[in-house]
PyMOL Python script that loads the backbone (N, CA, C, O; Angstrom):
from pymol import cmd

cmd.read_pdbstr("""\
ATOM      1  N   MET A   1      81.735 104.405 107.401  1.00  0.00           N
ATOM      2  CA  MET A   1      82.162 104.764 106.065  1.00  0.00           C
ATOM      3  C   MET A   1      81.141 104.248 105.062  1.00  0.00           C
ATOM      4  O   MET A   1      80.612 103.144 105.194  1.00  0.00           O
ATOM      5  N   ASN A   2      80.884 105.054 104.083  1.00  0.00           N
ATOM      6  CA  ASN A   2      79.962 104.674 103.027  1.00  0.00           C
ATOM      7  C   ASN A   2      80.709 103.796 102.030  1.00  0.00           C
ATOM      8  O   ASN A   2      81.603 104.286 101.340  1.00  0.00           O
ATOM      9  N   TRP A   3      80.371 102.526 101.936  1.00  0.00           N
ATOM     10  CA  TRP A   3      81.087 101.552 101.110  1.00  0.00           C
ATOM     11  C   TRP A   3      80.902 101.792  99.614  1.00  0.00           C
ATOM     12  O   TRP A   3      81.631 101.210  98.810  1.00  0.00           O
ATOM     13  N   SER A   4      79.971 102.612  99.230  1.00  0.00           N
ATOM     14  CA  SER A   4      79.762 102.856  97.799  1.00  0.00           C
ATOM     15  C   SER A   4      80.863 103.727  97.189  1.00  0.00           C
ATOM     16  O   SER A   4      81.020 103.753  95.968  1.00  0.00           O
ATOM     17  N   ILE A   5      81.621 104.435  98.018  1.00  0.00           N
ATOM     18  CA  ILE A   5      82.705 105.265  97.479  1.00  0.00           C
ATOM     19  C   ILE A   5      84.059 104.552  97.525  1.00  0.00           C
ATOM     20  O   ILE A   5      85.059 105.106  97.070  1.00  0.00           O
ATOM     21  N   LEU A   6      84.103 103.345  98.062  1.00  0.00           N
ATOM     22  CA  LEU A   6      85.352 102.597  98.146  1.00  0.00           C
ATOM     23  C   LEU A   6      85.986 102.358  96.777  1.00  0.00           C
ATOM     24  O   LEU A   6      87.195 102.550  96.648  1.00  0.00           O
ATOM     25  N   PRO A   7      85.239 101.951  95.746  1.00  0.00           N
ATOM     26  CA  PRO A   7      85.872 101.768  94.428  1.00  0.00           C
ATOM     27  C   PRO A   7      86.526 103.054  93.901  1.00  0.00           C
ATOM     28  O   PRO A   7      87.564 102.999  93.243  1.00  0.00           O
ATOM     29  N   PHE A   8      85.923 104.195  94.190  1.00  0.00           N
ATOM     30  CA  PHE A   8      86.501 105.473  93.774  1.00  0.00           C
ATOM     31  C   PHE A   8      87.887 105.662  94.382  1.00  0.00           C
ATOM     32  O   PHE A   8      88.818 106.056  93.680  1.00  0.00           O
ATOM     33  N   PHE A   9      88.034 105.391  95.661  1.00  0.00           N
ATOM     34  CA  PHE A   9      89.324 105.555  96.325  1.00  0.00           C
ATOM     35  C   PHE A   9      90.355 104.531  95.837  1.00  0.00           C
ATOM     36  O   PHE A   9      91.544 104.841  95.749  1.00  0.00           O
ATOM     37  N   ILE A  10      89.910 103.338  95.528  1.00  0.00           N
ATOM     38  CA  ILE A  10      90.827 102.322  94.996  1.00  0.00           C
ATOM     39  C   ILE A  10      91.362 102.767  93.637  1.00  0.00           C
ATOM     40  O   ILE A  10      92.558 102.652  93.373  1.00  0.00           O
ATOM     41  N   ILE A  11      90.489 103.272  92.782  1.00  0.00           N
ATOM     42  CA  ILE A  11      90.919 103.762  91.467  1.00  0.00           C
ATOM     43  C   ILE A  11      91.832 104.971  91.625  1.00  0.00           C
ATOM     44  O   ILE A  11      92.854 105.066  90.945  1.00  0.00           O
ATOM     45  N   LEU A  12      91.480 105.882  92.500  1.00  0.00           N
ATOM     46  CA  LEU A  12      92.302 107.067  92.739  1.00  0.00           C
ATOM     47  C   LEU A  12      93.699 106.678  93.216  1.00  0.00           C
ATOM     48  O   LEU A  12      94.693 107.253  92.773  1.00  0.00           O
ATOM     49  N   PHE A  13      93.770 105.713  94.108  1.00  0.00           N
ATOM     50  CA  PHE A  13      95.061 105.233  94.596  1.00  0.00           C
ATOM     51  C   PHE A  13      95.873 104.614  93.463  1.00  0.00           C
ATOM     52  O   PHE A  13      97.067 104.884  93.335  1.00  0.00           O
ATOM     53  N   GLY A  14      95.237 103.792  92.648  1.00  0.00           N
ATOM     54  CA  GLY A  14      95.932 103.152  91.526  1.00  0.00           C
ATOM     55  C   GLY A  14      96.473 104.159  90.525  1.00  0.00           C
ATOM     56  O   GLY A  14      97.596 104.014  90.043  1.00  0.00           O
ATOM     57  N   VAL A  15      95.688 105.170  90.211  1.00  0.00           N
ATOM     58  CA  VAL A  15      96.134 106.203  89.272  1.00  0.00           C
ATOM     59  C   VAL A  15      97.305 106.981  89.852  1.00  0.00           C
ATOM     60  O   VAL A  15      98.256 107.288  89.133  1.00  0.00           O
ATOM     61  N   SER A  16      97.252 107.301  91.130  1.00  0.00           N
ATOM     62  CA  SER A  16      98.349 108.070  91.726  1.00  0.00           C
ATOM     63  C   SER A  16      99.636 107.256  91.785  1.00  0.00           C
ATOM     64  O   SER A  16     100.717 107.810  91.584  1.00  0.00           O
ATOM     65  N   VAL A  17      99.548 105.970  92.055  1.00  0.00           N
ATOM     66  CA  VAL A  17     100.739 105.117  92.056  1.00  0.00           C
ATOM     67  C   VAL A  17     101.318 105.025  90.655  1.00  0.00           C
ATOM     68  O   VAL A  17     102.534 105.101  90.484  1.00  0.00           O
ATOM     69  N   TYR A  18     100.474 104.866  89.658  1.00  0.00           N
ATOM     70  CA  TYR A  18     100.922 104.799  88.262  1.00  0.00           C
ATOM     71  C   TYR A  18     101.607 106.103  87.852  1.00  0.00           C
ATOM     72  O   TYR A  18     102.645 106.080  87.191  1.00  0.00           O
ATOM     73  N   ALA A  19     101.033 107.228  88.239  1.00  0.00           N
ATOM     74  CA  ALA A  19     101.596 108.530  87.868  1.00  0.00           C
ATOM     75  C   ALA A  19     102.948 108.766  88.531  1.00  0.00           C
ATOM     76  O   ALA A  19     103.829 109.376  87.925  1.00  0.00           O
ATOM     77  N   GLN A  20     103.126 108.304  89.742  1.00  0.00           N
ATOM     78  CA  GLN A  20     104.400 108.486  90.438  1.00  0.00           C
ATOM     79  C   GLN A  20     105.526 107.743  89.748  1.00  0.00           C
ATOM     80  O   GLN A  20     106.661 108.219  89.726  1.00  0.00           O
ATOM     81  N   GLY A  21     105.230 106.590  89.187  1.00  0.00           N
ATOM     82  CA  GLY A  21     106.258 105.777  88.552  1.00  0.00           C
ATOM     83  C   GLY A  21     106.521 106.145  87.110  1.00  0.00           C
ATOM     84  O   GLY A  21     107.419 105.568  86.498  1.00  0.00           O
ATOM     85  N   GLY A  22     105.802 107.051  86.555  1.00  0.00           N
ATOM     86  CA  GLY A  22     105.993 107.411  85.167  1.00  0.00           C
ATOM     87  C   GLY A  22     105.220 106.508  84.226  1.00  0.00           C
ATOM     88  O   GLY A  22     104.894 106.910  83.109  1.00  0.00           O
ATOM     89  N   GLY A  23     104.922 105.296  84.660  1.00  0.00           N
ATOM     90  CA  GLY A  23     104.059 104.419  83.904  1.00  0.00           C
ATOM     91  C   GLY A  23     104.690 103.659  82.764  1.00  0.00           C
ATOM     92  O   GLY A  23     104.192 102.589  82.414  1.00  0.00           O
ATOM     93  N   SER A  24     105.753 104.146  82.168  1.00  0.00           N
ATOM     94  CA  SER A  24     106.262 103.482  80.973  1.00  0.00           C
ATOM     95  C   SER A  24     107.203 102.336  81.285  1.00  0.00           C
ATOM     96  O   SER A  24     107.336 101.415  80.479  1.00  0.00           O
ATOM     97  N   GLY A  25     107.858 102.371  82.437  1.00  0.00           N
ATOM     98  CA  GLY A  25     108.821 101.336  82.766  1.00  0.00           C
ATOM     99  C   GLY A  25     110.162 101.533  82.097  1.00  0.00           C
ATOM    100  O   GLY A  25     111.081 100.749  82.330  1.00  0.00           O
ATOM    101  N   LYS A  26     110.304 102.557  81.270  1.00  0.00           N
ATOM    102  CA  LYS A  26     111.566 102.833  80.589  1.00  0.00           C
ATOM    103  C   LYS A  26     112.366 103.856  81.387  1.00  0.00           C
ATOM    104  O   LYS A  26     111.810 104.779  81.983  1.00  0.00           O
ATOM    105  N   SER A  27     113.678 103.672  81.383  1.00  0.00           N
ATOM    106  CA  SER A  27     114.506 104.704  81.977  1.00  0.00           C
ATOM    107  C   SER A  27     114.622 105.845  80.987  1.00  0.00           C
ATOM    108  O   SER A  27     114.691 105.624  79.778  1.00  0.00           O
ATOM    109  N   ARG A  28     114.642 107.055  81.497  1.00  0.00           N
ATOM    110  CA  ARG A  28     114.732 108.217  80.623  1.00  0.00           C
ATOM    111  C   ARG A  28     116.124 108.321  80.027  1.00  0.00           C
ATOM    112  O   ARG A  28     117.104 107.866  80.617  1.00  0.00           O
ATOM    113  N   MET A  29     116.194 108.912  78.877  1.00  0.00           N
ATOM    114  CA  MET A  29     117.473 109.072  78.203  1.00  0.00           C
ATOM    115  C   MET A  29     118.388 109.948  79.042  1.00  0.00           C
ATOM    116  O   MET A  29     118.138 111.141  79.213  1.00  0.00           O
ATOM    117  N   GLY A  30     119.425 109.361  79.551  1.00  0.00           N
ATOM    118  CA  GLY A  30     120.405 110.114  80.314  1.00  0.00           C
ATOM    119  C   GLY A  30     119.978 110.444  81.724  1.00  0.00           C
ATOM    120  O   GLY A  30     120.708 111.136  82.434  1.00  0.00           O
ATOM    121  N   GLY A  31     118.820 109.974  82.154  1.00  0.00           N
ATOM    122  CA  GLY A  31     118.354 110.237  83.503  1.00  0.00           C
ATOM    123  C   GLY A  31     118.910 109.216  84.477  1.00  0.00           C
ATOM    124  O   GLY A  31     119.498 108.218  84.060  1.00  0.00           O
ATOM    125  N   PRO A  32     118.732 109.453  85.778  1.00  0.00           N
ATOM    126  CA  PRO A  32     119.212 108.484  86.766  1.00  0.00           C
ATOM    127  C   PRO A  32     118.665 107.096  86.471  1.00  0.00           C
ATOM    128  O   PRO A  32     117.474 106.932  86.208  1.00  0.00           O
ATOM    129  N   GLY A  33     119.529 106.112  86.516  1.00  0.00           N
ATOM    130  CA  GLY A  33     119.144 104.745  86.208  1.00  0.00           C
ATOM    131  C   GLY A  33     119.376 104.372  84.756  1.00  0.00           C
ATOM    132  O   GLY A  33     119.322 103.195  84.400  1.00  0.00           O
ATOM    133  N   SER A  34     119.632 105.354  83.923  1.00  0.00           N
ATOM    134  CA  SER A  34     119.904 105.092  82.508  1.00  0.00           C
ATOM    135  C   SER A  34     121.352 104.665  82.331  1.00  0.00           C
ATOM    136  O   SER A  34     122.231 105.156  83.039  1.00  0.00           O
ATOM    137  N   PRO A  35     121.614 103.756  81.394  1.00  0.00           N
ATOM    138  CA  PRO A  35     123.002 103.373  81.110  1.00  0.00           C
ATOM    139  C   PRO A  35     123.830 104.548  80.595  1.00  0.00           C
ATOM    140  O   PRO A  35     125.059 104.490  80.599  1.00  0.00           O
ATOM    141  N   CYS A  36     123.166 105.607  80.153  1.00  0.00           N
ATOM    142  CA  CYS A  36     123.877 106.770  79.596  1.00  0.00           C
ATOM    143  C   CYS A  36     123.992 107.928  80.588  1.00  0.00           C
ATOM    144  O   CYS A  36     124.453 109.007  80.217  1.00  0.00           O
ATOM    145  N   PHE A  37     123.582 107.724  81.834  1.00  0.00           N
ATOM    146  CA  PHE A  37     123.569 108.823  82.802  1.00  0.00           C
ATOM    147  C   PHE A  37     124.950 109.454  82.979  1.00  0.00           C
ATOM    148  O   PHE A  37     125.090 110.673  82.881  1.00  0.00           O
ATOM    149  N   GLU A  38     125.963 108.636  83.237  1.00  0.00           N
ATOM    150  CA  GLU A  38     127.306 109.183  83.455  1.00  0.00           C
ATOM    151  C   GLU A  38     127.861 109.815  82.186  1.00  0.00           C
ATOM    152  O   GLU A  38     128.521 110.852  82.246  1.00  0.00           O
ATOM    153  N   ASP A  39     127.598 109.199  81.039  1.00  0.00           N
ATOM    154  CA  ASP A  39     128.066 109.763  79.774  1.00  0.00           C
ATOM    155  C   ASP A  39     127.397 111.107  79.497  1.00  0.00           C
ATOM    156  O   ASP A  39     128.037 112.038  79.009  1.00  0.00           O
ATOM    157  N   ARG A  40     126.114 111.200  79.812  1.00  0.00           N
ATOM    158  CA  ARG A  40     125.418 112.473  79.604  1.00  0.00           C
ATOM    159  C   ARG A  40     126.012 113.546  80.501  1.00  0.00           C
ATOM    160  O   ARG A  40     126.232 114.675  80.063  1.00  0.00           O
ATOM    161  N   GLN A  41     126.273 113.198  81.758  1.00  0.00           N
ATOM    162  CA  GLN A  41     126.870 114.167  82.675  1.00  0.00           C
ATOM    163  C   GLN A  41     128.246 114.609  82.188  1.00  0.00           C
ATOM    164  O   GLN A  41     128.614 115.777  82.309  1.00  0.00           O
ATOM    165  N   LYS A  42     128.989 113.673  81.644  1.00  0.00           N
ATOM    166  CA  LYS A  42     130.364 113.947  81.230  1.00  0.00           C
ATOM    167  C   LYS A  42     130.440 114.764  79.940  1.00  0.00           C
ATOM    168  O   LYS A  42     131.240 115.695  79.846  1.00  0.00           O
ATOM    169  N   TYR A  43     129.617 114.426  78.947  1.00  0.00           N
ATOM    170  CA  TYR A  43     129.748 115.029  77.623  1.00  0.00           C
ATOM    171  C   TYR A  43     128.650 116.029  77.252  1.00  0.00           C
ATOM    172  O   TYR A  43     128.846 116.861  76.366  1.00  0.00           O
ATOM    173  N   CYS A  44     127.499 115.954  77.924  1.00  0.00           N
ATOM    174  CA  CYS A  44     126.352 116.756  77.475  1.00  0.00           C
ATOM    175  C   CYS A  44     125.670 117.518  78.609  1.00  0.00           C
ATOM    176  O   CYS A  44     124.497 117.873  78.489  1.00  0.00           O
ATOM    177  N   SER A  45     126.379 117.775  79.700  1.00  0.00           N
ATOM    178  CA  SER A  45     125.736 118.401  80.859  1.00  0.00           C
ATOM    179  C   SER A  45     125.250 119.819  80.579  1.00  0.00           C
ATOM    180  O   SER A  45     124.336 120.295  81.252  1.00  0.00           O
ATOM    181  N   ASP A  46     125.837 120.497  79.607  1.00  0.00           N
ATOM    182  CA  ASP A  46     125.436 121.868  79.295  1.00  0.00           C
ATOM    183  C   ASP A  46     124.359 121.951  78.210  1.00  0.00           C
ATOM    184  O   ASP A  46     123.961 123.046  77.812  1.00  0.00           O
ATOM    185  N   ILE A  47     123.890 120.800  77.735  1.00  0.00           N
ATOM    186  CA  ILE A  47     122.889 120.761  76.666  1.00  0.00           C
ATOM    187  C   ILE A  47     121.489 120.797  77.281  1.00  0.00           C
ATOM    188  O   ILE A  47     121.180 119.964  78.134  1.00  0.00           O
ATOM    189  N   PRO A  48     120.629 121.747  76.867  1.00  0.00           N
ATOM    190  CA  PRO A  48     119.265 121.790  77.401  1.00  0.00           C
ATOM    191  C   PRO A  48     118.420 120.631  76.865  1.00  0.00           C
ATOM    192  O   PRO A  48     118.640 120.144  75.756  1.00  0.00           O
ATOM    193  N   LYS A  49     117.452 120.203  77.675  1.00  0.00           N
ATOM    194  CA  LYS A  49     116.556 119.113  77.291  1.00  0.00           C
ATOM    195  C   LYS A  49     115.594 119.580  76.207  1.00  0.00           C
ATOM    196  O   LYS A  49     115.288 120.766  76.083  1.00  0.00           O
ATOM    197  N   GLY A  50     115.131 118.617  75.435  1.00  0.00           N
ATOM    198  CA  GLY A  50     114.085 118.885  74.451  1.00  0.00           C
ATOM    199  C   GLY A  50     114.587 118.872  73.022  1.00  0.00           C
ATOM    200  O   GLY A  50     115.755 119.149  72.750  1.00  0.00           O
ATOM    201  N   GLN A  51     113.685 118.546  72.121  1.00  0.00           N
ATOM    202  CA  GLN A  51     113.907 118.545  70.681  1.00  0.00           C
ATOM    203  C   GLN A  51     115.071 117.651  70.257  1.00  0.00           C
ATOM    204  O   GLN A  51     115.715 117.919  69.242  1.00  0.00           O
ATOM    205  N   GLY A  52     115.349 116.590  71.023  1.00  0.00           N
ATOM    206  CA  GLY A  52     116.372 115.622  70.652  1.00  0.00           C
ATOM    207  C   GLY A  52     117.801 116.099  70.832  1.00  0.00           C
ATOM    208  O   GLY A  52     118.730 115.482  70.311  1.00  0.00           O
ATOM    209  N   ARG A  53     117.989 117.192  71.563  1.00  0.00           N
ATOM    210  CA  ARG A  53     119.337 117.748  71.713  1.00  0.00           C
ATOM    211  C   ARG A  53     120.270 116.834  72.491  1.00  0.00           C
ATOM    212  O   ARG A  53     121.448 116.723  72.150  1.00  0.00           O
ATOM    213  N   ILE A  54     119.765 116.178  73.531  1.00  0.00           N
ATOM    214  CA  ILE A  54     120.616 115.273  74.312  1.00  0.00           C
ATOM    215  C   ILE A  54     120.985 114.063  73.466  1.00  0.00           C
ATOM    216  O   ILE A  54     122.138 113.631  73.460  1.00  0.00           O
ATOM    217  N   ARG A  55     120.014 113.520  72.757  1.00  0.00           N
ATOM    218  CA  ARG A  55     120.295 112.402  71.856  1.00  0.00           C
ATOM    219  C   ARG A  55     121.354 112.797  70.834  1.00  0.00           C
ATOM    220  O   ARG A  55     122.303 112.049  70.596  1.00  0.00           O
ATOM    221  N   ASP A  56     121.193 113.966  70.234  1.00  0.00           N
ATOM    222  CA  ASP A  56     122.161 114.428  69.235  1.00  0.00           C
ATOM    223  C   ASP A  56     123.551 114.578  69.837  1.00  0.00           C
ATOM    224  O   ASP A  56     124.545 114.218  69.206  1.00  0.00           O
ATOM    225  N   CYS A  57     123.624 115.106  71.053  1.00  0.00           N
ATOM    226  CA  CYS A  57     124.912 115.264  71.727  1.00  0.00           C
ATOM    227  C   CYS A  57     125.556 113.904  71.978  1.00  0.00           C
ATOM    228  O   CYS A  57     126.748 113.723  71.729  1.00  0.00           O
ATOM    229  N   LEU A  58     124.770 112.951  72.471  1.00  0.00           N
ATOM    230  CA  LEU A  58     125.318 111.616  72.717  1.00  0.00           C
ATOM    231  C   LEU A  58     125.784 110.973  71.414  1.00  0.00           C
ATOM    232  O   LEU A  58     126.817 110.305  71.383  1.00  0.00           O
ATOM    233  N   MET A  59     125.033 111.173  70.352  1.00  0.00           N
ATOM    234  CA  MET A  59     125.421 110.595  69.064  1.00  0.00           C
ATOM    235  C   MET A  59     126.702 111.248  68.535  1.00  0.00           C
ATOM    236  O   MET A  59     127.541 110.574  67.938  1.00  0.00           O
ATOM    237  N   GLU A  60     126.853 112.559  68.755  1.00  0.00           N
ATOM    238  CA  GLU A  60     128.070 113.252  68.325  1.00  0.00           C
ATOM    239  C   GLU A  60     129.298 112.764  69.093  1.00  0.00           C
ATOM    240  O   GLU A  60     130.418 112.813  68.585  1.00  0.00           O
ATOM    241  N   ASN A  61     129.075 112.294  70.318  1.00  0.00           N
ATOM    242  CA  ASN A  61     130.162 111.803  71.161  1.00  0.00           C
ATOM    243  C   ASN A  61     130.189 110.280  71.224  1.00  0.00           C
ATOM    244  O   ASN A  61     130.745 109.714  72.165  1.00  0.00           O
ATOM    245  N   SER A  62     129.604 109.617  70.247  1.00  0.00           N
ATOM    246  CA  SER A  62     129.420 108.165  70.308  1.00  0.00           C
ATOM    247  C   SER A  62     130.727 107.394  70.469  1.00  0.00           C
ATOM    248  O   SER A  62     130.732 106.329  71.087  1.00  0.00           O
ATOM    249  N   GLU A  63     131.814 107.895  69.940  1.00  0.00           N
ATOM    250  CA  GLU A  63     133.104 107.199  70.062  1.00  0.00           C
ATOM    251  C   GLU A  63     133.602 107.167  71.506  1.00  0.00           C
ATOM    252  O   GLU A  63     134.388 106.294  71.873  1.00  0.00           O
ATOM    253  N   LYS A  64     133.150 108.108  72.318  1.00  0.00           N
ATOM    254  CA  LYS A  64     133.626 108.225  73.700  1.00  0.00           C
ATOM    255  C   LYS A  64     132.710 107.526  74.707  1.00  0.00           C
ATOM    256  O   LYS A  64     133.080 107.384  75.872  1.00  0.00           O
ATOM    257  N   LEU A  65     131.535 107.092  74.284  1.00  0.00           N
ATOM    258  CA  LEU A  65     130.534 106.556  75.206  1.00  0.00           C
ATOM    259  C   LEU A  65     130.914 105.180  75.733  1.00  0.00           C
ATOM    260  O   LEU A  65     131.667 104.435  75.106  1.00  0.00           O
ATOM    261  N   SER A  66     130.365 104.865  76.911  1.00  0.00           N
ATOM    262  CA  SER A  66     130.579 103.545  77.506  1.00  0.00           C
ATOM    263  C   SER A  66     129.888 102.484  76.654  1.00  0.00           C
ATOM    264  O   SER A  66     128.931 102.789  75.942  1.00  0.00           O
ATOM    265  N   PRO A  67     130.367 101.235  76.721  1.00  0.00           N
ATOM    266  CA  PRO A  67     129.708 100.156  75.966  1.00  0.00           C
ATOM    267  C   PRO A  67     128.234  99.993  76.336  1.00  0.00           C
ATOM    268  O   PRO A  67     127.407  99.687  75.477  1.00  0.00           O
ATOM    269  N   GLU A  68     127.904 100.196  77.614  1.00  0.00           N
ATOM    270  CA  GLU A  68     126.515 100.060  78.052  1.00  0.00           C
ATOM    271  C   GLU A  68     125.632 101.118  77.402  1.00  0.00           C
ATOM    272  O   GLU A  68     124.513 100.831  76.977  1.00  0.00           O
ATOM    273  N   CYS A  69     126.145 102.340  77.331  1.00  0.00           N
ATOM    274  CA  CYS A  69     125.374 103.423  76.719  1.00  0.00           C
ATOM    275  C   CYS A  69     125.217 103.175  75.221  1.00  0.00           C
ATOM    276  O   CYS A  69     124.136 103.381  74.671  1.00  0.00           O
ATOM    277  N   LYS A  70     126.278 102.738  74.562  1.00  0.00           N
ATOM    278  CA  LYS A  70     126.193 102.438  73.130  1.00  0.00           C
ATOM    279  C   LYS A  70     125.133 101.376  72.860  1.00  0.00           C
ATOM    280  O   LYS A  70     124.355 101.493  71.913  1.00  0.00           O
ATOM    281  N   GLU A  71     125.107 100.341  73.695  1.00  0.00           N
ATOM    282  CA  GLU A  71     124.113  99.276  73.531  1.00  0.00           C
ATOM    283  C   GLU A  71     122.701  99.821  73.741  1.00  0.00           C
ATOM    284  O   GLU A  71     121.780  99.477  73.000  1.00  0.00           O
ATOM    285  N   HIS A  72     122.539 100.668  74.749  1.00  0.00           N
ATOM    286  CA  HIS A  72     121.239 101.276  75.035  1.00  0.00           C
ATOM    287  C   HIS A  72     120.762 102.113  73.840  1.00  0.00           C
ATOM    288  O   HIS A  72     119.600 102.029  73.442  1.00  0.00           O
ATOM    289  N   LEU A  73     121.661 102.914  73.274  1.00  0.00           N
ATOM    290  CA  LEU A  73     121.304 103.732  72.116  1.00  0.00           C
ATOM    291  C   LEU A  73     120.959 102.861  70.919  1.00  0.00           C
ATOM    292  O   LEU A  73     120.035 103.171  70.166  1.00  0.00           O
ATOM    293  N   ASN A  74     121.695 101.778  70.743  1.00  0.00           N
ATOM    294  CA  ASN A  74     121.422 100.859  69.639  1.00  0.00           C
ATOM    295  C   ASN A  74     120.027 100.249  69.765  1.00  0.00           C
ATOM    296  O   ASN A  74     119.297 100.153  68.779  1.00  0.00           O
ATOM    297  N   LYS A  75     119.661  99.841  70.972  1.00  0.00           N
ATOM    298  CA  LYS A  75     118.333  99.260  71.193  1.00  0.00           C
ATOM    299  C   LYS A  75     117.244 100.313  71.008  1.00  0.00           C
ATOM    300  O   LYS A  75     116.180 100.021  70.462  1.00  0.00           O
ATOM    301  N   ARG A  76     117.508 101.516  71.455  1.00  0.00           N
ATOM    302  CA  ARG A  76     116.493 102.563  71.422  1.00  0.00           C
ATOM    303  C   ARG A  76     116.244 103.095  70.016  1.00  0.00           C
ATOM    304  O   ARG A  76     115.098 103.350  69.645  1.00  0.00           O
ATOM    305  N   TRP A  77     117.302 103.263  69.233  1.00  0.00           N
ATOM    306  CA  TRP A  77     117.150 103.846  67.900  1.00  0.00           C
ATOM    307  C   TRP A  77     117.480 102.892  66.771  1.00  0.00           C
ATOM    308  O   TRP A  77     117.331 103.252  65.604  1.00  0.00           O
ATOM    309  N   GLY A  78     117.926 101.683  67.086  1.00  0.00           N
ATOM    310  CA  GLY A  78     118.172 100.689  66.057  1.00  0.00           C
ATOM    311  C   GLY A  78     119.315 101.015  65.122  1.00  0.00           C
ATOM    312  O   GLY A  78     119.341 100.567  63.976  1.00  0.00           O
ATOM    313  N   GLN A  79     120.253 101.792  65.611  1.00  0.00           N
ATOM    314  CA  GLN A  79     121.420 102.132  64.810  1.00  0.00           C
ATOM    315  C   GLN A  79     122.659 101.795  65.606  1.00  0.00           C
ATOM    316  O   GLN A  79     122.688 101.947  66.827  1.00  0.00           O
ATOM    317  N   LYS A  80     123.672 101.339  64.915  1.00  0.00           N
ATOM    318  CA  LYS A  80     124.922 101.018  65.593  1.00  0.00           C
ATOM    319  C   LYS A  80     125.663 102.300  65.911  1.00  0.00           C
ATOM    320  O   LYS A  80     125.849 103.148  65.039  1.00  0.00           O
ATOM    321  N   LYS A  81     126.088 102.446  67.161  1.00  0.00           N
ATOM    322  CA  LYS A  81     126.738 103.662  67.619  1.00  0.00           C
ATOM    323  C   LYS A  81     128.192 103.429  67.966  1.00  0.00           C
ATOM    324  O   LYS A  81     128.700 104.084  68.877  1.00  0.00           O
ATOM    325  N   SER A  82     128.882 102.541  67.297  1.00  0.00           N
ATOM    326  CA  SER A  82     130.275 102.246  67.624  1.00  0.00           C
ATOM    327  C   SER A  82     131.123 103.423  67.226  1.00  0.00           C
ATOM    328  O   SER A  82     132.340 103.397  67.409  1.00  0.00           O
TER     329      SER A  82
END
""", "prot")
cmd.dss("prot")
cmd.show_as("cartoon", "prot")
cmd.util.cbc("prot")
cmd.orient("prot")
């Protein structure tokens, strides 16, 4: 093996691992692993993704959301969702 190409493969491996994980470390809004996943399925399953529609749906149903989801929304947008 030509050892001069080893750094290329190490970088390629690192980039592919980063891309697989999404890189941000944040759970997606209403996606698996999110505190709002079950609430999204329950109240907003028919809402298409994009342009803040899921967020708007969750905010419209804020009185019905779980405490965990309310806390998550509060941290994410800095507004109380009680």
